N, C-alpha and C positions, 0 to 999 in steps of 0.2 A: 665316600668316594662313590659309590652307586649311584646315591641322590645326586651330587653335583654333576656327573655326566647326564642323566636323566633331565636336570634342567636346563644343560647346555643345550641338547638334544631339543627339547622343547623349545627355547629359545629361536633356535637357528630354523625350525619349522616355521617360526613365527615372524621371522625376516624374510624367508622363502616366501611366505603367503603374501606378505604385505607387497614386495615387488612384484609378484604378479599381478595385485591387484591394482598398483600402479602403472604395469605395462596395459592392461586390461581401459584401465581408465585413458592414458593416453590413446591409444586404439581407436576407443570409443569417440574422443573428441575430436582425434582427427580425422573417422568417417564424417561425426557431424561437420566439421568445418567443409570437408569436401563435397557434402551434400548440398551445402548450402551455396558454394562455390559451381560446382560444375553443375547444379538442379537448375531448371529451367526458372526464371522468376515470373511470376505474374503480375501483370501490367494492372494498376488499380484503376479503376472510373474512375473521374473527377465526380466527388459526391456534392451536397451539397453541405457549403461552410456555412455553420451558424454564424448570425449576426452576433456583435458585442451584446446590443440589447436583450436578445434571446438568451443568449449562455448566462447573464445579470441575473435575468429573470428567473431561470430553473436555479441557481445559486441561492437566489433569495427564497424561491419556494422549497428548496430542501433544507434551509437554516430553518423555514416556518413551520415545516412537517419533522422535526427533529424536537423542537422545542414543545410541540405537540404530544407528541410521543412521551417526552419527558415530565410532561405537566400529566398525562392521564397518567403514566406508572406512580408517578409521586401521590397523585387523589387516590389510587386502587389500593397503595400500601397504608397511605395517612385511614382510609377505610379498614383496612384490616383483610384484604382479599388473601388468601393462603397462597396465590399461585404466583403472588408477586414478592421479590425476596429485597431487600437494600442495598445488595450488590448489582440488580440490573437498575436500580433507580439511579444509584449512584452512577453508574457508568453513563446511561442516559444522560444525566444530568451535564458530566463532563463532555459528555459528546456535543449537545445543543451549546453550551458555553464557549467550547474550541471553534465549533463551525461559527458562531455569532462573532468571536473576536475576530477570526479570518475574515470576514468578508466586512469586517468593521476594517481591518487593516486595507482590504481591495478599496473600499470604498474613500479612504484617506489618500491613497494611491493615485484614485483616478481624479480626484480633487484636486489634487498638486499637480498632476500632470494639465488637465484643463487649464488652472490657474499659469501654470509656465508657458503653454500655448497662446493663452491671452495677453500674458507680459511680454510676448515676443515682438520686437520692433517689425514695421512692415518697410 
């Protein structure tokens, strides 16, 4: 019976701690919301908005860099470089593959949008 009472007291202490933690989290959330609502907002200066061609060019360059890094890692691994392990090579290859597929999908959607625009009646 003594062990049972100890277990019950431990469980009740755990419950008390949990309720205190939840109350503290609520207070922190309320303070963060109040700080966001009551605080002064800074007005952002309108900056340069990159053009679509710049954004597309950066995306193509990024994909090219990822593919170059994957090829360098693959070549180093094949040459027996002890600093390059197979997991890094496979992760780099998957990153380059996924980024290339994403870029291909963007290209397909741009071409489809261009075709839709060109097929619109005037």
